[in-house]
ZAVODO-902794 format. One record per residue (C-alpha): x, y, z; residue in one letter. Coordinates in steps of 0.02 Angstrom, whole numbers, padded with zeros to 5 digits, always signed. Layout:
BEGIN
XYZA ...
END
This chain:
BEGIN
-00393-07130+02962M -00550-07161+02820P -00528-07304+02709A -00458-07265+02521A -00568-07233+02370V -00537-07220+02185S -00477-07031+02155V -00494-07045+01989G -00512-06898+01870E -00620-06833+02027G -00492-06710+02098L -00372-06699+01935A -00413-06514+01892R -00404-06346+01980G -00517-06176+01986P -00433-06140+01775E -00426-06328+01737G -00266-06351+01798V -00232-06550+01777G -00378-06577+01720R -00331-06727+01625Q -00189-06763+01736A -00278-06963+01790Y -00383-06975+01609R -00343-07166+01524G -00226-07204+01667R -00341-07295+01771G -00193-07294+01906V -00140-07228+02093S -00074-07039+02098P +00019-07133+02197R +00115-07229+02088L +00184-07106+01985H +00158-06929+02036S +00349-06844+02008P +00290-06770+02187A +00411-06941+02250M +00511-06977+02095T +00674-06889+02042D +00561-06791+01936Q +00588-06635+02061A +00773-06672+02159P +00696-06566+02283L +00614-06574+02419R +00457-06421+02489A +00336-06417+02647F +00228-06332+02709S +00098-06334+02818G -00065-06232+02840I -00199-06242+02978Q -00372-06321+02989P -00452-06147+02992S -00622-06183+02868G -00683-06105+02688I -00501-06037+02656V -00519-05830+02625H -00440-05714+02505L -00259-05692+02618G -00250-05877+02634N -00271-05878+02460D -00180-05722+02377L -00041-05761+02561G +00005-05954+02527A -00115-06051+02382I -00079-05957+02251R +00128-06015+02279N +00092-06173+02330Y -00001-06206+02173V +00150-06106+02076A +00306-06253+02156L +00189-06389+02112Q +00307-06386+01940D +00480-06339+02039R +00501-06463+02189Y +00435-06609+02289Q +00286-06514+02367A +00234-06581+02508I +00046-06491+02587Y +00018-06546+02764C -00150-06493+02858I -00090-06469+03024V -00219-06523+03128D -00086-06561+03278L -00062-06395+03290H -00222-06338+03281A -00271-06416+03412L -00172-06264+03556T -00330-06164+03518S -00472-06271+03438T -00548-06418+03583H -00728-06429+03452D -00711-06612+03374P -00834-06571+03268D -00770-06412+03229A -00614-06474+03199M -00665-06611+03071R -00768-06469+02984Q -00648-06342+02944R -00519-06487+02901T -00623-06549+02786R -00676-06346+02717E -00472-06336+02687M -00433-06469+02586A -00608-06441+02494A -00531-06259+02478S -00355-06318+02430L -00399-06435+02273L -00535-06328+02218A -00368-06194+02207L -00280-06298+02105G -00191-06412+02223L -00148-06583+02115D -00117-06731+02187P -00027-06796+02049A +00093-06635+02049R +00112-06616+02229C +00068-06718+02414T -00082-06673+02500L -00144-06739+02670F -00151-06733+02854V -00045-06697+03023Q -00130-06840+03097S -00132-06968+02998W +00050-06999+03001R +00079-07018+03171A +00255-07043+03170E +00287-06838+03160V +00246-06853+03372T +00370-06966+03397E +00530-06861+03317L +00449-06723+03415M +00456-06806+03574W +00663-06828+03525Y +00670-06634+03463F +00608-06588+03636T +00756-06665+03696T +00882-06567+03635V +00775-06399+03636T +00849-06282+03760P +00664-06201+03850V +00720-06046+03826S +00724-06046+03620W +00518-06112+03625V +00494-05965+03784E +00557-05853+03659R +00470-05872+03508T +00354-05718+03446P +00222-05847+03423T +00184-05904+03596Y +00208-05717+03661K +00078-05677+03531E -00057-05845+03595K -00017-05801+03785R -00106-05635+03725E -00243-05672+03643S -00277-05843+03733Q -00235-05825+03903P -00360-05914+03975D -00296-06069+03866D -00103-06052+03873I -00099-06240+03885N +00081-06321+03852H +00083-06366+03662G +00089-06180+03611L +00260-06190+03697L +00312-06347+03596T +00201-06276+03440Y +00378-06257+03346P +00456-06395+03370I +00315-06506+03303L +00330-06376+03162Q +00530-06431+03160A +00472-06621+03163A +00351-06606+03024D +00489-06531+02900I +00611-06650+02914V +00520-06820+02966L +00502-06807+02770Y +00698-06751+02746K +00639-06569+02664A +00764-06463+02638S +00667-06312+02578L +00502-06219+02660V +00427-06113+02577P +00402-05913+02661V +00369-05708+02634G +00518-05665+02674K +00446-05559+02801D +00438-05733+02902Q +00595-05809+02846A +00646-05783+03062A +00499-05895+03099H +00618-06041+03018L +00748-06013+03117E +00707-06123+03261L +00697-06251+03160S +00857-06254+03111R +00915-06228+03269E +00809-06378+03331I +00892-06483+03176V +01074-06439+03203R +01075-06485+03401A +01007-06635+03372F +01148-06648+03212N +01298-06627+03348Y +01216-06730+03455R +01204-06883+03366Y +01283-06869+03196G +01213-06804+03026D +01023-06817+03007T +00934-06688+02936F +00954-06567+02807P +00930-06391+02879E +00777-06329+02797P +00799-06171+02689Q +00716-06041+02679A +00619-06016+02478V +00586-05835+02483H +00391-05811+02397T +00313-05638+02349E +00213-05674+02442A +00101-05506+02506P +00021-05484+02662M -00160-05435+02616V -00240-05342+02709L -00443-05331+02775G -00593-05269+02758T -00529-05154+02894D -00402-05106+02779G -00289-05100+02964V -00238-05270+03002R -00188-05448+02943K -00344-05527+02853M -00376-05645+02990S -00536-05768+03023K -00534-05721+03188S -00556-05530+03174V -00675-05546+03054G -00594-05452+02914N -00609-05581+02785T -00679-05600+02588I -00742-05758+02591E -00684-05805+02383I -00791-05980+02401L -00957-05880+02472A -01094-05852+02362E -01083-05693+02255P -01217-05594+02366D -01098-05614+02517L -00956-05568+02422I -01009-05425+02347R -01069-05378+02517R -00899-05375+02594Q -00790-05291+02475V -00921-05166+02496M -00894-05138+02660S -00719-05109+02650M -00608-04970+02704V -00531-04855+02592T -00445-04679+02606D -00501-04621+02738T -00415-04463+02684Q -00533-04474+02502R -00689-04384+02610I -00779-04319+02435K -00797-04399+02274R -00718-04257+02187T -00567-04258+02294D -00401-04367+02251P -00358-04521+02311G -00204-04623+02368R -00198-04803+02271P -00024-04834+02350E -00132-04830+02531V -00298-04909+02456C -00350-05070+02534N -00480-05105+02377V -00339-05014+02218C -00185-05113+02307Q -00302-05295+02306L -00345-05241+02089Q -00168-05279+02031R -00219-05455+02050F -00354-05458+01949F -00320-05366+01807G -00175-05309+01691P -00256-05133+01714D -00224-05071+01882F -00111-04954+01869E -00227-04858+01748E -00384-04877+01865L -00257-04811+02002W -00242-04661+01901E -00409-04637+01891G -00451-04653+02081E -00270-04522+02102R -00370-04380+01978T -00522-04429+02050A -00598-04512+01866R -00680-04650+01968T -00727-04642+02161G -00721-04783+02292C -00865-04850+02251V -00849-04887+02059D -00676-04968+02140M -00765-05064+02239K -00880-05132+02144K -00776-05180+02002L -00663-05281+02128L -00816-05373+02197A -00866-05420+02013E -00683-05476+01966R -00680-05583+02122I -00826-05685+02062V -00790-05661+01922R -00611-05750+01939H -00668-05886+02072Y -00802-05954+01975A -00741-06111+01930P -00647-06143+02107A -00784-06098+02194R -00896-06213+02095E -00782-06361+02114R -00760-06327+02270Y -00955-06373+02316R -00949-06513+02202E -00807-06606+02328L -00905-06572+02511M -01036-06664+02399A -00930-06816+02369D -00811-06780+02519Y -00737-06960+02484R -00664-06890+02345L -00547-06784+02453V -00539-06929+02604E -00464-07024+02441G -00348-06893+02398V -00283-06865+02600L -00275-07032+02603E -00145-07070+02456E -00038-06951+02510G -00014-06989+02692A +00004-07187+02633A +00144-07084+02509R +00237-07026+02639L +00238-07184+02737R +00418-07254+02679P +00498-07080+02702I +00399-07056+02883A +00466-07258+02938E +00642-07231+02853A +00689-07082+02975T +00630-07143+03119L +00715-07314+03098D +00868-07193+03066E +00837-07088+03212V +00791-07212+03362R +00987-07299+03298T +01101-07148+03332K +01012-07118+03463I +01039-07290+03561G +00844-07371+03548L +00880-07487+03423R 
END
């Protein structure tokens, strides 16, 4: 773990200047004065994100915007889950780089270390100990039936490692190590949380009431289609829009998007309800219904819609893009935030494990 550095006011701003004044004039560590671990926000929420590198449009619309919004509603804990990523990433240099890029991306897009706790999963090693205890109360059949395990067996058939099987047990440990009771998820993903609840329930039944059963905080996170207009936006598929990339790359990616496949001629009426480009307009301007009507009446064409969307995406993410470059150029600031986050959680993690060891008879 890197040495702590002073984060100062260097990180106290997001893509729209969020938290710009957070540390100005205080001269203190955010670890001591953040609302994240105080009584100002009574409910604790936890969410983890894979270190997949620089974020894309699907990451932001599907998760990060909600992360930013929830900072002021809960004691929000956000974790870059590098241990989970080891189930598919075996290149140490790639792991380090992707973790750095994800951390810088999250901060550039608005996570404020004065209003939430951001850290790297492996920097609080207590989670692996708790995971082992959970494996002893989790039937094998529970994890074998997990949809993600079945999907991974198909997507990486030459690397079906044990970590893929126990992946959801580590997820459960992630959440309740910090006694988090809430997990923000889209409504279509709520079922994924149920296994964590079952594991917690099994532990509590055997050893007494210890952990809260995590509840879903339903968010309105959309499922963002990629540039192919068919599959979910994903780097592994290669259909992403890289919102923190150079503007010319963003424009090329948007202009490559598949639109309404039934609209052959410019004069044909469009169907904005099925056109991915039209659907994305609603996230970047209040006039999306007017734009949709233009498509229905063939007043505008697909190329027009793509150009407009590209420019709006470029403009919207310009502050975050600049901030991302600054953070990657002086990564000590980011490391400082991550270490502060891990240190902030240390007393909670240690207290949880002390309680668990006593209850299961190891102390």
